[in-house]
C-alpha positions in Angstrom: 0.1 0.0 0.0 1.3 3.4 -1.0 0.8 6.4 1.3 -0.3 9.4 -0.7 1.0 13.0 0.4 -1.7 15.2 2.0 -3.7 12.2 3.5 -3.9 11.1 6.8 -1.1 8.9 8.0 -2.1 5.6 9.7 -2.5 5.4 13.4 0.6 3.9 15.0 0.9 3.3 18.8 3.9 1.3 20.0 6.5 1.3 23.2 9.5 3.2 23.2 12.7 1.3 24.5 13.5 4.1 27.0 10.0 4.1 28.1 6.7 5.6 27.2 5.2 5.3 23.9 4.8 6.9 20.6 1.8 8.8 21.8 4.1 10.4 24.3 5.9 11.8 21.4 2.8 13.6 19.7 3.9 12.7 16.4 2.5 15.0 13.5 1.2 17.5 15.7 3.5 20.5 15.1 4.8 20.0 18.7 8.5 21.7 18.7 8.6 22.2 14.9 6.2 21.8 12.0 7.5 18.1 10.9 7.7 14.7 12.4 10.5 12.4 10.7 9.9 8.6 11.3 12.6 6.4 10.2 11.7 2.8 9.8 14.7 0.6 10.0 15.3 -3.1 9.6 16.7 -3.5 12.9 19.9 -4.8 15.3 21.3 -7.1 12.5 21.5 -4.0 10.1 25.0 -2.5 9.8 23.5 0.3 7.5 20.9 1.1 9.8 23.2 1.4 12.7 25.1 4.2 10.4 21.8 5.9 9.4 20.5 6.1 12.9 23.9 7.1 14.3 23.9 10.0 12.0 20.2 10.8 12.9 21.4 11.1 16.6 24.3 13.1 15.7 22.1 15.7 13.7 19.2 16.1 15.9 19.7 19.8 16.4 20.2 20.5 12.9 17.1 18.6 12.1 15.1 20.5 14.7 16.8 23.6 13.2 15.1 22.5 9.7 11.8 22.3 11.3 11.8 18.6 12.3 9.9 18.8 15.9 9.9 15.0 16.7 12.0 12.2 15.2 11.6 8.6 15.9 13.0 5.4 14.7 10.9 2.2 14.4 11.6 -1.5 13.8 10.0 -4.8 14.4 12.4 -5.7 16.8 12.0 -6.9 20.5 12.6 -4.5 23.3 15.7 -6.6 23.9 17.1 -6.2 20.5 16.0 -2.3 20.6 17.8 -2.0 23.9 21.0 -3.5 22.4 20.8 -1.3 19.3 20.7 1.6 21.5 23.7 0.6 23.7 25.9 -1.0 20.9 25.3 2.0 18.4 25.6 4.5 21.2 22.6 6.3 20.4 21.9 9.1 22.8 18.8 11.2 22.2 17.2 9.4 19.1 13.7 7.7 20.3 13.8 4.3 19.4 10.2 2.4 18.8 10.0 -1.3 18.9 7.2 -3.9 18.1 6.1 -2.9 14.8 3.9 -5.5 13.6 3.5 -7.0 10.3 0.3 -5.5 9.5 1.6 -2.2 10.8 4.5 -2.3 8.5 2.2 -3.1 5.5 0.0 0.0 6.4 2.8 2.2 6.4 3.7 0.9 2.7 6.8 -0.7 4.0 8.3 -4.1 2.3 8.7 -7.3 4.4 11.7 -9.4 4.2 12.3 -12.9 5.8 15.7 -13.6 7.9 18.3 -16.1 6.1 21.3 -15.0 7.5 22.6 -15.5 11.3 21.6 -13.0 13.6 18.3 -11.9 11.5 15.1 -12.1 13.1 12.5 -14.3 11.1 10.8 -11.0 9.7 11.5 -7.9 9.7 10.7 -4.7 7.6 13.0 -3.1 5.1 13.9 0.7 5.5 11.7 3.7 4.8 11.3 7.3 6.1 8.2 9.4 6.0 7.7 12.9 7.1 4.6 14.0 8.6 3.1 17.6 8.3 1.9 19.6 11.6 -1.6 18.2 10.9 -0.7 14.6 10.9 -0.9 14.2 7.1 2.0 12.7 5.0 4.0 15.1 3.8 7.2 13.4 2.4 8.0 9.1 2.1 10.6 7.1 0.9 10.6 3.1 1.1 13.1 0.4 -0.3 13.0 -3.0 -0.6 16.7 -3.4 0.1 18.9 -2.2 2.7 20.7 0.7 0.7 19.5 3.5 -1.4 18.5 5.7 1.8 18.2 9.3 1.8 21.2 11.1 3.6 20.0 13.1 6.8 21.9 16.1 5.3 19.8 16.0 2.1 16.5 15.8 4.1 17.9 18.8 6.3 18.6 20.8 3.1 15.3 19.9 1.4 13.1 21.0 4.6 14.9 24.4 4.7 13.9 24.7 1.1 10.6 23.6 1.8 10.2 26.0 4.6 11.9 29.0 2.8 9.8 28.8 -0.6 6.6 27.4 1.1 6.7 24.3 -1.2 4.0 22.0 -0.9 3.8 18.2 -0.9 4.1 16.7 -4.2 3.0 13.3 -5.6 -0.5 13.8 -4.7 -2.2 12.6 -7.9 -3.9 9.2 -7.4 -3.6 6.9 -9.8 
């Protein structure tokens, strides 16, 4: 399922590895900035995810300056695996949600893979990023069926700066 920009995002309520829930983050409300950045990652087994989430953790201030009030990384991992990711990947600020279900991943338009290598879970979602506008609608999204091909964080920052400066609208809104 593809989620069209300017449509309401699916509801998502998950626990956070450091306590609380996604509900506490007020995703898509414009709290502390116009945008919410949701990063769906493959899980603890993925070295590309490690690099991406560390970059996000390092760039939290720049993302906030670009108008991102809320940022969260989400996976199908268990609490144990999510906690290991936080510790091993040295994530100090990025909220990590865990327990995304197969059905929820599909609602968000993510691809699902089955593990085949040692350390991979039985099933996991492939990566995706969604930016919600302050009214909870989808502003921008990208998904991948492979671990590579992700949007660099600095490109997102520059894009959001441009969007804000020029009042650029959400694109890709024409339904098939």
